[in-house]
N, C-alpha and C positions, 0 to 999 in steps of 0.2 A: 216386531211391532209392539210398542208399549200397550199396556192394558188400557181400556177405555173405562173411565170412572164417571159417575154422576157429578155434575158441577157442584151441587150443594155439599158434597162430601169434603171438599177442600175450601169451602168459602170461609173467610175470616169471621171470627165470632164478633159480630157487630149488629146492633139493633137498628142502625140507620144506614140508608143507602148513601153512597158518595154523591156529592154535588157535582154535576157534569157541566162543564163549560165547552161549548162548541165554537170553534174558531173557523170562520168562513172568509177566505180572501176573495175580493170581488174587483172586477173592472168591467163596467158596462154589462151587468148581469140582471138588469131590471126585469127582463122577460122570464128569466129562469127562477128568480127568487120565490114567486108564489108557489111553484111546484115544490121546491126544496123545503121551504118553511112549513108547508102543509104536512110534510111527512116527518118532521122532527118530533120525537116523542114529547108528550105534554109535560112530563115531569122533569125535563131538562132545566137545570138551574140558571144557565146563562147562555145567550147566543151573542157572539161577537162578530160583527161584520167589519172586516178590515178593507177599506176601500183605497184603491190606487188612483184616486181622483177621477172617477168615472165622469163621462160627459153625457150620460143618460140619467134616468131617474133612480138609479140604484139605491141611493141612501133614502130618498123619499119613500120608495116602495118598501124597503126594509122596515122603516118606522111605521108605515101604515099597516103592515102585516103583523108586526110585533112591537107594540109601543115600548116594551121594556128592553128592546135590543140595545146592545152597547155598540156604538159606532166609533171606529178608530180610523184615523187617516194615516196612511204610510208617510214616513219621513224620507224614504228614498224610493227606489223602484225595484221591482222583481218580486216573485212569489216568496222567496226566502225572507226578504225584509218584511213582507206582509205577515208572515207567520210569526216572526220575532216580535213585531209590534202587537199582534193579537195576544201572544202568550203573556206579554207584559201587563195586559189588562185583565187577565184571568182572576176570578175570585173563587172558583170551584176547587174540588179535590182531584178531579179527573179532567184532562184536556182531550178533546176529540178534534182531529183535523178533517175538515169536510170541504170538498170543492163545491162551488156555487153553480156549476153548469148542469146539474142534474145527473151526472154520470155516477156519482156515489149515492147509495141508497141510505137515507137517514134512518130508515127502519132497522138497519143493522146495528145502530148504536148500542142497544142493550146487549148484543152479542159481544161487542168489544168490552163493554163495562163488566160483563160477566167474567170474561177472561182475566181482567184485572183484579176483581174481587176474589177470584179463585187463587190469587197469589202471584200473578205476573206483575212485573214493573212496567212492561211495554207490550202493547198488543199491536202486532204488525199485520195489516190487511194483505191478503194475497188472492190474486185471481186464478192461481194455478194449483190450488189445493182442492181436495175433494169437497164439493159444495160451492166452490167459487166459479168464476167465469167472466167472460167479457164479450160484449156486442160491439166493441169499439176498436180493440187493438188489431193492428195489421200484422201480416206475416213477418214483414221486415222488422217492426218494433218488437214482436215476440222473439224473433231470432236474436236481436240485439240484447234484449233483456236477459235471455238465457246466458249469453256470454258475460254480461256484466255481473250476473248472479255468481257465475263460476269464479270470476276474478275476486269479487267481494268475499266469497266463502273461503277462498285460499288465503287471502290477505288478512282476514279478521277472524278466522276460525268459526264462522257461523254456518248455518244451514238454511239460509234464506231461499225462498222459491220465487220471490217477486220484489226484487230490490227497489224498483222504480215506482211502485204503486204508492200514492200519497194518502191513502185512507188509513190512519193510524190513531191510536189512543194511548195515553200514558198518565201516570200519576204526576201531579204538579211537582213533587220533590225531584223528578227527573230533570227539571229545567237546569239544575245546578251543573249537570254533566254535559248538557247540550251547549252551554256557553255561547248562546246566540246574542248578537249585538243589535239592540233596538235604539241605540243612542245616535245622536247627530241630527242635523237639520237640513243638510243639502239633499234635495230631492234627486238631483242628477248624479250624485255620488253613488257608486255601486260597490259594496264591499264583498269580500269572499263570503259566500253563503247567502247572498241576496237573491240569487237566481234560482233556476230549476234544479240546481244541485242540492237544494235544501233537504230533500228526502234522503239523499245519499249521506249527507252530513249527519243527519239525525240517526239513521240506521247504523252508521259506522261508529258514531260516538257512544251510543248505548251499548254496542258490542264491546268497545274498548273499556267501558266502565263495568263490564261483566254484569250488566243488569239481566234480570230474568225476562227473556223474550219469548212471546207466544205468537204464533201465526194464526190469524183468524180468516177463514174463507169469506170472500166478498165477491159480489157480482158487479161488474162495471157496465153501465148502460152507455149508449151514445149521448153526446151532448145534445140538449134540447134545442137551444137557439144559439146563434153566433158561431164563431170559429175559434178553435184552440190556438193559443200562442206557442204551442209545443212544436219544435222542429226536430224531426227524428235524428238526423245526422249531427246537427250542431249541438243539440242538448245531450245526445249520446256521448259525444266526445267530451262534453263538459262533465258528465257523470264519471267517465273514465278518468279524467284529470282529477276529479274529486277523490276517487279511490286512492290515487297515488299521493295526493296531498295529505289526506287524512291518515294514511298509513304511516307517514313520516312525522306528523306533528303530535303534540301532546294533548290536544283537545279531547275532552271526554274522559280523562283519566282521574277526575276528581272522585273522591269517595262519596258514595251515596248515603245521605242521611235520611233513612226511612223513619216515618212515625212508628211508634211501638207496635200498633196493630198491624201495619203493613209489613213490618219486619217479621212478625210472627207468622203471618200468612205466607210470606216468601219461603220461610224455613220449611213449611209443609210440603214444598215442591222439591225436596232434596233429591228425589228420584224422578227422572224424566217421565212425563205422563202425557197421555192424550185425553182431552176432556170433551165429553159430548155435551153440546149446548143446543138450544133451540135456534133455528134460523129460518127465515122466510125463503120460500122457493123463489128463484131468481127471475123467471121470465116476465112476471107481471110488474110493470113499472108503477102503475097507479092504484091498482085495486088492493084487496086484502088477501094475499096469497096464503096458501096452506102452510102449516108449520112442518118442518122436517128437522132431522138431526144432522149436524155437520161436525166434523172433527176439528178441534182446536189443538194444535200440536205445540208442545214446548220445544223450542229450538235454541234455548239459551246456550251461551258459550260454556265450554267445559272449565 
């Protein structure tokens, strides 16, 4: 087991915190947004709501809750297209992917940012590491996730523990290797990467680019209102197909152009480490839970 070190020991030498842009894909999430927005840290630089043309008051609610919100309309359909459109509107230094249904805890955002400022390129949320968990995942989905993890780790030389979890954060310079397509005007057209395979595409492409990947423990709550569009078997097969496609294509093999400070911070992680960072205890969805230590583990490719 790697030694546990204090976070500040590997923090990059910078006097300013990175500007954080939070990208939230939405479709009929008006009832959930008040809860989600209330827990977003106040020092977040930008909140982007990417809407799939909701038929409820999602956009109006978002603007009433946060007048400075950036609203982007999808040009096609699917979660992947929503993320690509949102990434194109980012003005910050760090991008956080956050679901709108209340399942992901915005109070964990500082934990992800801390992993990045400690030298990681990509902070991957995981429900299956020490300090993580889920109140939502079924046994069938957990079983499928384990096998998909194993396939991904064999194909891409990673050590992921939660391939399909969508709570991730990364520096904006990583967009070059993701090669996501936000162009086009046809809403009915669905390109490769526009669906729920988006997390798999991102996770495999950062691995192919040999970025420095760190897993961050995260707790997943149940959706507050509405029903998920996720279908266990259909989307599981789509993820499996994505692993095969991404293993064979050249996407994600672009060289990463890190800013000077980020490159220097990454070099500090030449030896695999586990980093202790503060995290909120999981069971309390709404209150102010006590602080605890969780282990953030460097799982970058060799």
